[in-house]
N, C-alpha and C positions, 0 to 999 in steps of 0.2 A: 575398683574396676567394675563397671556395670556389665551385665550379661549382654552379649551381642550374638546375633544369629547371622552366619555367613552363608549366602546363597552359593550352591554348588551345582554343577551339571552332573557330577558322579561322585558317590560316596561309598567307600569300601570300609566295612566293619570286620574286625578280626577278633576272635575269642581264642586265645592260645592257652591251652591247659597242659597239664603234665602228661595226659594220656591222649589228647587229641587236639586238633586245630579246626575251627570252623570259620567260614568266611561268607559274607553276604554283600551284594552290590546293589545299590539303589541308583536310579536315574532321577536327577532333580529332586523334587519334593514328593515323589511317589510314596504312597503308604506301604506298598509291598515291594520286596526286593525283586530285581529282574533275574538274578542268578545267585546260586549258592554252591558251596563246595566244602569238602571236608578232607582231612588228612591227619598225619601223625603229629603229636604234640612235642613238647620239649620240657626239660626239667625245670626251667625258669632262669631268670637273670642272675640269681645268686650262685648257680652252678658254675664250675670251671668252663671258660669260654661260653658263658651263657648267652651273651648277645649274638654270637655267631650261630650257635645252635638254634636260637629263637628265630633269627633272620632266615636261616635255611628252611625251617619248618613253615614259616609264614609264606615265603616266596614259592615253596613247593605247592602250596594251595592257591595263592593269589595270582601268580603269573599265568597259569593255564586258564583260570577263570576270566581274567581280563582279556586274554587273547581270544577266547571263545566268544567274547562280546565285541570283538573288533576294536578294543581299546589299547593304545600303546602307552597310555598314562592314565592317572586318575586324579581327580580334583582334590578330594579330602579323604584322609584315612584315619580311622579311630581304632586303636588296638588296646585290648586288655591282656596283660601278661603277668604271670606270677613273678614276684621278686622286684617289681619296678620301684617300689618305695625303699626297699632295703639296699638296692644296688643302683644308685643314680647315675654313676658313670657308665655302667652297662646299658642303662635305659637311654642315655643320651646317644651312645654309640648305635643302638638299635634304631632309634628314631631317625638319625641322620642316614643310616644305611638304607632304610626303607624309602626315604625321600629320594635317594639317588637311584636305587635299584628297581623300584616299581615302574617308572618313577612316579612321584606324587608331588602335587603343589604344596600340600601341608600334611603333617602327621601329628596326631594327638595320641600320646602313649600314657597309659595309666595302669595301676594294679588291676588285676581281674576282680578284686574286691570292690574297687571304685566303679568299674564299669557295671558290675552287677547291681550296685547301689543306684547308679544313674538310670539303669534300665528298669529296675523294679519299682522305683518311686517316681519315674518320669522327670528326674532332675530336682526333685523336691527334698527337703530335709526329712530325716527319720533314721530308722534302723533297718538294716537288711542282713538277714542270716543267709549265708550261702553254704549249703551242706551237700557235699559230694564226696569224692575220695578224701578231701580235706574238709575243714570247717573253719569259717571265719565270719565275724560280724563286723560290718562297717557301719559306723554311726557318724552322721554329719548333721550339724545344726545350721540355723540361719547365719551364724557367725563364721561359717566356713571351716570350723575346726573339725578335723578328721580324727576319729578314734577307731583304732583297730583292736578288736577283742579276739584273742586266740589267733588261729592261722599260723601257729608256730611250727607246723610240720609234725610228722608222726612220732618223733622222738620226744618232743617237749610239750606238744599240745594236740590240736585238731580234735579236741574231746567231743565225742558224740558223732564224729564223722563216719563215713563209710569204712575208711581204713581202721579207725578206732574200734568200731563195732565188729568188723570182720576179724580183727586180731583178737578181740575179746572172745568171740565165738571159737576161734581156733585154739586159744588157750584153754577154754572150757573143754574142748574135745581132747586135748592133750592130758588135762587133769583127769578126765574120765578114763582115758586109756591107762594112765599110771595108777589109778585107784586113789588119787589124791583129791578127787572131787566127785560130785554127784553124777550119776548116769544121765546121759543126754543123747538125743538123736543126732546131735551135732557131731558126735564121734564118727558114726558111720557116714554121715554126709561129707565130712572132711576127707575121710579115706577114699570115698568114691570120687571126689573132685581132685584130690592131690596124690592119691596112690598109697598113702600111709604116712606115719609120723616122720620117718627118715626122709622121704621124698619132700614132704612139706618143709621140714627144716632146711633142706638143701635149697629149695626154691626161694624161700625167704632170705636165706643167707647169701645167695649168689646173684639174684636178680637186681638189675640197675634201679628198679622201681618197686621195692617191696611193699610200699603202701598200696600200689595197684593190685598186687597179689592178694593182700589181705582183704581189700575192698571187694574183690571178686567173690568172696564167700558170703557176702550179705544176702544174696537171693536164697541161699540155703538156710540161713538163719531165719529169714522171713517165712520160708516154707515150714520150717520146724515150729515156728511160733503159731502159724495157722493151724497146725496139727495138734496144738496144745502142749508143746514141750515147755515146761516151766522155766528151764534155764534160758532158752531162746527168748521167751516173753520178758523175763527179767532183764536181759541184756538190752533189748530194744527200749524198755522203760528207762534203763540207766542212760542210754544214749539221749533220750528225750530230755531227761533231767539235766544232763550236761549241756545240751544245746540251749535249754531255757536259761541256765545260769549265764551263758555268754550273751544272750539277748538282753537279759536284765542289766548286766554290766554296761552294755552299750547304751541302753535307754537311760541309765542313770547319768551318763556322760553328756547327753544332749541337753542343751539349754535353748529356751526361747520358743518351744513348741509343745503344746499340751492339748489332748493326749499325744503321746509319741507314736507316729505311724510305724508299724512293723510289717515287713514283708519277708516271707520265707521262700527261698528258691534253692535249686540244685537237684541233682539226680537222686539224692537220698529221699526227697519228698515223694518219689515214686512208690515208696513203701505204703503210702496212703494213711488210712486212719490208725493203723497199728502203731505208727510213729507220731502222727500229727495230733491224735487225740490226747495222749499223755503229755505231749509238748504244750499244747494249748491249755491243758488243765494246770500244768505247772506254772505257766505265765499268769493264769487267772488267780491261782492261789496266792501269788506274790502280792496282790493288791496294787501293783504298779499301774500308773495311768497310761495304759497302752491302747492302741487301736490297731488290731491285727487286720491287715487288708490283703487282698489278692495282688500279686505282682502285676504291674502294668505292662512290663516288657521283660526281655531277657538281657543278658550281658551284651549280646550283639546290638540290641537297641541302645544300650547304654554307651557302647563304643561309638555308634553313629551319633548319638547326642553330643558326646564330647568332641567329635570331629567338626561339628558345625556350630556348636555353642561355645563361646568364650566368656569368661568372667563370672560364671555361675558358682554355686557353692562348692563344686568339685575342683575349681581351678587351681588351688594350691597343691593339688595332688597330680597335676597333669604336666607331663614333659612334652613340649611342643617343638617341632622342627619344621622348616618349610620356607616358602618364598612368598607368602602373602604380604601385601603392602603393609599390614600392621605388625609384621614380625621383622625386627631389625635385621639388617644385613651388614656384614663386616666390610671393611674397606676393600677387600678383594672381590666383593660381590658374591661370596659363598653364602649359603643359607646359614643363619645363626640359629642356635637352639636356646630355648628358654625353659627354665625350671622354676615354676611358681609354687 
């Protein structure tokens, strides 16, 4: 299937995360969005009733945005949502729900890792590391083969992520408190932020999103590192090494492009040189044929790209629903859904 670009009068892009939801609306081929909105996120499509929760979060942001622009429908919608690849039935349910509820002429739904890839590399092959509360590498070659590295959540993976780093810092604080580990400024920082070891354990054990709680400690780790705390510095370097291993695994899986383009995106990059310098150094030491480049766009740009482009390298990862002429309709005239 060759890549096609579909003209649209309005395109809505959604980036649904576990902690927040962002939306942007474009008119026609305008380079800049005409409206933006933010709201609460959802735990993802693999969570119980994940499609319902995701749909509610998206509509809570998108419906007022469209109404404020005087639109009672939208032409094309692109959505990045966690869990899309792992829960195809929930993804199909969400795509069809958005088509009917916004309403929209067409919906393209993909994993947030896929929309990040499409945005960062402008739809081209390569490797994208998305490091925020979680961490995942998306690697896609000209053969359209998608490879996900990590992104397994805080229990099994997300190594080097904000949650991983924050939890490592909190564990260092607890060890210092118990006398099982070296003294560190992270101990006092943790108690100032969370109230003490008991309160910290309670928050992590009872919150619906403990990864978010852990990731919230990252700024304190960064501050301690800037002040010369050896434990904090070592933890940030360990995060960089973990992220580098994921990037290298993704690059090794890509065929047909050399050197392999690599883009690094996500909220954790706001740590700046204290994270990026050891990360780049680890990649360089590997000797792998990589070309680290600046991201061309965001996950919202990627969602827009998937909404209006069909048949590109990301197509096998996209769940589509809608009423375009090129999307089959069933005998009753209802929108059909395709998973490619």
